[in-house]
C-alpha positions in Angstrom: 10.9 -8.7 -11.6 9.9 -11.4 -14.0 8.9 -15.0 -13.4 12.5 -16.1 -14.3 14.2 -13.5 -12.1 15.4 -15.3 -9.0 16.6 -12.1 -7.2 15.1 -11.5 -3.8 12.9 -8.5 -3.0 14.6 -6.0 -0.7 12.3 -4.2 1.7 13.6 -0.9 2.9 11.7 0.1 6.0 10.4 3.6 6.2 11.8 5.5 9.2 9.2 6.3 11.8 11.5 8.8 13.6 10.5 12.3 12.4 13.9 13.7 13.4 15.5 11.5 10.8 13.2 13.0 8.1 14.3 16.5 8.9 17.3 17.3 6.6 18.9 20.0 8.7 18.1 21.0 12.2 18.3 24.7 12.7 17.1 27.1 15.3 13.6 27.2 13.8 13.0 23.5 14.3 11.9 22.9 17.8 13.2 19.6 19.1 10.7 19.4 21.8 7.9 19.6 19.2 9.5 16.9 17.1 9.7 14.6 20.2 6.1 15.3 21.1 5.0 14.5 17.5 7.0 11.3 17.5 5.5 10.3 20.8 2.0 11.0 19.4 2.6 9.0 16.3 3.8 6.1 18.4 0.7 6.3 20.6 -1.5 6.4 17.5 0.1 3.4 16.0 -1.9 1.2 18.3 -5.1 2.6 16.8 -3.9 2.2 13.2 -5.4 -1.2 12.8 -8.8 0.1 13.7 -8.5 3.1 11.4 -7.3 1.1 8.5 -10.4 -1.1 8.7 -12.4 1.9 7.3 -9.9 2.3 4.4 -10.2 -1.5 3.8 -14.0 -1.1 3.5 -13.5 1.7 1.0 -11.0 -0.3 -0.9 -13.3 -3.4 -1.0 -16.2 -1.2 -2.2 -14.2 0.3 -5.0 -13.0 -3.2 -6.0 -16.5 -4.5 -6.0 -17.6 -1.5 -8.1 -14.8 -2.5 -10.6 -15.9 -6.1 -10.7 -19.5 -5.0 -11.6 -18.5 -2.2 -14.0 -20.1 -2.3 -17.4 -18.4 -0.2 -20.1 -15.2 1.7 -20.2 -16.3 4.8 -18.3 -17.6 2.7 -15.3 -14.4 0.7 -15.3 -12.2 3.8 -15.5 -14.1 5.4 -12.6 -13.9 2.3 -10.4 -10.1 2.0 -11.1 -9.8 5.6 -10.2 -11.5 5.0 -6.8 -9.3 2.0 -6.1 -6.3 4.2 -6.9 -7.4 6.9 -4.5 -7.9 4.6 -1.6 -4.7 2.6 -2.2 -2.8 5.9 -2.5 -4.1 7.0 0.9 -3.3 3.6 2.5 0.2 3.5 1.1 0.8 7.0 2.6 -0.2 5.9 6.1 1.1 2.3 6.3 4.8 3.0 6.8 4.2 5.7 9.3 2.7 3.1 11.6 5.2 0.3 10.8 2.9 -1.4 8.3 5.5 -1.2 5.5 3.8 -4.0 3.5 0.7 -1.9 3.2 2.8 0.9 1.8 4.6 -1.4 -0.7 1.4 -3.2 -1.8 -0.5 0.1 -2.1 2.3 1.5 -4.2 2.4 -1.6 -6.4 -1.4 -1.3 -7.0 -1.1 2.5 -7.8 1.8 1.9 -10.2 -0.2 -0.8 -12.0 -3.2 1.4 -12.4 -1.1 4.3 -13.6 0.7 2.2 -16.2 -2.5 0.9 -17.8 -3.6 3.0 -20.8 -7.1 1.5 -20.7 -8.7 -0.9 -18.2 -10.2 -4.2 -19.0 -12.2 -6.7 -16.9 -9.1 -9.0 -17.1 -7.2 -6.4 -15.0 -9.6 -7.1 -12.1 -7.4 -10.1 -11.1 -4.5 -7.7 -10.4 -6.8 -5.6 -8.2 -8.1 -8.6 -6.4 -4.6 -10.0 -5.6 -3.6 -6.6 -4.2 -6.8 -6.1 -2.1 -6.5 -9.6 -0.7 -2.8 -9.0 0.1 -3.6 -5.8 2.0 -6.4 -7.6 3.9 -3.9 -10.4 4.8 -1.4 -7.9 6.2 -4.0 -6.2 8.3 -5.8 -9.3 9.5 -2.5 -10.9 10.6 -1.0 -7.7 12.0 2.1 -8.0 9.8 4.2 -5.1 10.9 7.5 -4.2 9.3 8.5 -6.3 6.3 6.3 -9.3 7.2 9.3 -11.7 7.2 9.3 -14.7 4.9 5.5 -14.4 4.3 5.9 -10.8 3.4 8.6 -11.7 0.8 6.4 -14.3 -0.7 3.4 -11.9 -0.9 5.6 -9.3 -2.7 7.1 -11.9 -5.1 3.6 -13.1 -6.0 2.4 -9.6 -6.6 5.4 -8.7 -8.8 4.8 -11.9 -10.8 1.1 -11.0 -11.4 1.8 -7.4 -12.3 4.6 -8.3 -14.6 2.4 -10.9 -16.4 -0.5 -8.4 -16.9 1.7 -5.6 -18.0 3.7 -7.6 -20.6 
């Protein structure tokens, strides 16, 4: 999406129902086990906001390391740490109905992967992503986040497009 693109962002929620993720149900798949797993995930979703705080601390620490980095190797290492934490967060977010964390984490990971080399000027993109994830967590923005979620994603897309062009 570019600054001139007026198309809207479509958010496709990740299904939380494990049964929907199983392609074929055969005799080896125990439906009772699937139901127990789904129930356990639903019960754990209440604790997700507490767990994600630890990931947020790691993400902030990696971001701070990137801001203070001197030289290419320190910057590359810090960006790698940001990638790892964002990758973990994006993998968990949708499972607990925090789809925006998954989408924002994916955006951050794709940005880092597309860069051939990292510059201090790229820190702005990291900062926008880190602040967006914090906003989602702080405000308990489940699902697609509604109109605010759309605006967050549009802003992220604009920043990423600008830095990659």
